C-alpha positions as semicolon CSV with decimal commas, in nm:
position;residue;x (nm);y (nm);z (nm)
1;X;8,046;10,727;10,648
2;X;7,910;10,383;10,575
3;X;7,705;10,145;10,784
4;X;7,874;9,812;10,858
5;X;7,709;9,506;11,009
6;X;7,950;9,334;11,247
7;X;7,769;9,005;11,194
8;X;7,962;8,985;10,866
9;X;8,289;8,947;11,057
10;X;8,136;8,697;11,297
11;X;7,997;8,493;11,007
12;X;8,341;8,495;10,845
13;X;8,502;8,386;11,172
14;X;8,258;8,094;11,207
15;X;8,325;7,991;10,848
16;X;8,702;8,033;10,878
17;X;8,738;7,850;11,209
18;X;8,571;7,540;11,065
19;X;8,786;7,550;10,753
20;X;9,104;7,612;10,954
21;X;9,019;7,315;11,177
22;X;8,979;7,096;10,868
23;X;9,303;7,229;10,723
24;X;9,492;7,148;11,043
25;X;9,336;6,801;11,055
26;X;9,447;6,744;10,696
27;X;9,796;6,867;10,781
28;X;9,815;6,629;11,076
29;X;9,720;6,342;10,847
30;X;9,992;6,428;10,597
31;X;10,286;6,438;10,836
32;X;10,483;6,154;10,987
33;X;10,639;6,380;11,248
34;X;10,468;6,312;11,583
35;X;10,533;6,656;11,730
36;X;10,390;6,829;11,421
37;X;10,093;6,590;11,410
38;X;10,010;6,660;11,776
39;X;10,044;7,036;11,725
40;X;9,811;7,035;11,424
41;X;9,553;6,822;11,607
42;X;9,562;7,056;11,908
43;X;9,523;7,358;11,682
44;X;9,231;7,190;11,501
45;X;9,055;7,124;11,832
46;X;9,107;7,482;11,946
47;X;8,967;7,616;11,619
48;X;8,654;7,401;11,653
49;X;8,608;7,539;12,006
50;X;8,642;7,893;11,869
51;X;8,382;7,816;11,603
52;X;8,137;7,700;11,872
53;X;8,208;8,013;12,078
54;X;8,133;8,240;11,781
55;X;7,816;8,047;11,700
56;X;7,696;8,081;12,060
57;X;7,786;8,449;12,061
58;X;7,591;8,508;11,740
59;X;7,288;8,324;11,878
60;X;7,289;8,562;12,176
61;X;7,328;8,879;11,969
62;X;7,080;9,083;11,780
63;X;7,121;9,016;11,408
64;X;7,163;9,391;11,363
65;X;7,513;9,461;11,495
66;X;7,565;9,781;11,298
67;X;7,818;10,056;11,333
68;X;7,903;10,367;11,130
69;X;8,253;10,360;10,982
70;X;8,460;10,608;10,791
71;X;8,479;10,509;10,424
72;X;8,845;10,410;10,456
73;X;8,779;10,186;10,757
74;X;8,476;10,031;10,587
75;X;8,680;9,950;10,276
76;X;8,958;9,795;10,487
77;X;8,723;9,565;10,678
78;X;8,524;9,485;10,365
79;X;8,844;9,378;10,187
80;X;8,945;9,159;10,484
81;X;8,611;8,982;10,456
82;X;8,585;8,965;10,079
83;X;8,943;8,850;10,017
84;X;8,975;8,617;10,312
85;X;9,204;8,323;10,242
86;X;8,927;8,066;10,266
87;X;8,697;8,256;10,034
88;X;8,935;8,222;9,740
89;X;9,024;7,935;9,513
90;X;9,385;7,948;9,636
91;X;9,326;7,704;9,921
92;X;9,214;7,427;9,689
93;X;9,515;7,478;9,463
94;X;9,781;7,468;9,734
95;X;9,997;7,166;9,809
96;X;9,921;7,170;10,180
97;X;10,211;6,951;10,288
98;X;10,469;7,167;10,113
99;X;10,318;7,498;10,223
100;X;10,155;7,390;10,549
101;X;10,332;7,631;10,779
102;X;10,297;7,925;10,540
103;X;9,923;7,859;10,512
104;X;9,895;7,823;10,890
105;X;10,080;8,150;10,946
106;X;9,851;8,333;10,703
107;X;9,528;8,206;10,856
108;X;9,644;8,269;11,213
109;X;9,753;8,626;11,132
110;X;9,415;8,686;10,966
111;X;9,233;8,547;11,270
112;X;9,425;8,778;11,505
113;X;9,342;9,080;11,289
114;X;8,973;8,990;11,258
115;X;8,930;8,931;11,630
116;X;9,103;9,261;11,704
117;X;8,863;9,437;11,465
118;X;8,561;9,286;11,640
119;X;8,699;9,390;11,979
120;X;8,768;9,745;11,860
121;X;8,437;9,794;11,678
122;X;8,218;9,623;11,938
123;X;8,395;9,647;12,275
124;X;8,082;9,546;12,468
125;X;8,027;9,225;12,271
126;X;8,146;8,933;12,484
127;X;8,471;9,100;12,591
128;X;8,579;8,810;12,813
129;X;8,527;8,550;12,539
130;X;8,686;8,766;12,269
131;X;8,989;8,830;12,488
132;X;9,027;8,454;12,544
133;X;9,000;8,379;12,172
134;X;9,251;8,653;12,085
135;X;9,497;8,514;12,338
136;X;9,461;8,163;12,189
137;X;9,495;8,289;11,830
138;X;9,814;8,473;11,924
139;X;9,941;8,155;12,089
140;X;9,862;7,960;11,769
141;X;10,058;8,213;11,565
142;X;10,349;8,181;11,805
143;X;10,344;7,799;11,767
144;X;10,335;7,825;11,390
145;X;10,619;8,079;11,377
146;X;10,828;7,863;11,609
147;X;10,758;7,558;11,392
148;X;10,869;7,754;11,086
149;X;11,191;7,848;11,265
150;X;11,250;7,486;11,372
151;X;11,192;7,364;11,015
152;X;11,429;7,625;10,875
153;X;11,703;7,529;11,121
154;X;11,649;7,161;11,040
155;X;11,676;7,229;10,666
156;X;11,994;7,435;10,708
157;X;12,159;7,149;10,894
158;X;12,124;6,916;10,595
């Protein structure tokens, strides 16, 4: 058993939401397609709202949000935090326009998994807010997956 501080996940979520919002803003600026531009701007705004929600949640919580985890569970969560997409050099090296939807899918899947971990580990921590964020993150993933499908169909028609 190892002690895990849930504030680590919340800190990562605050950090990631801001970086995802910037990524989506950058993506919107690099596309000429109005529908894609509007989608990325909406997603960016939602991510900034999530960041504010996490910051408010953290301000209300005790800085000691600890829980005992089995070693295997601790290692899994630790690896999610340590190897998060935005904590690697990979983001800076990507051609965002070419890989925009792949990047978006990755970060949205990660967000869903992280929020689910917080909800499972700390069910009494802002359940209403966490449920709302999870619902929005799943909706974002759905939008991204649909956009990938639309782009694939468009490319096949060429």
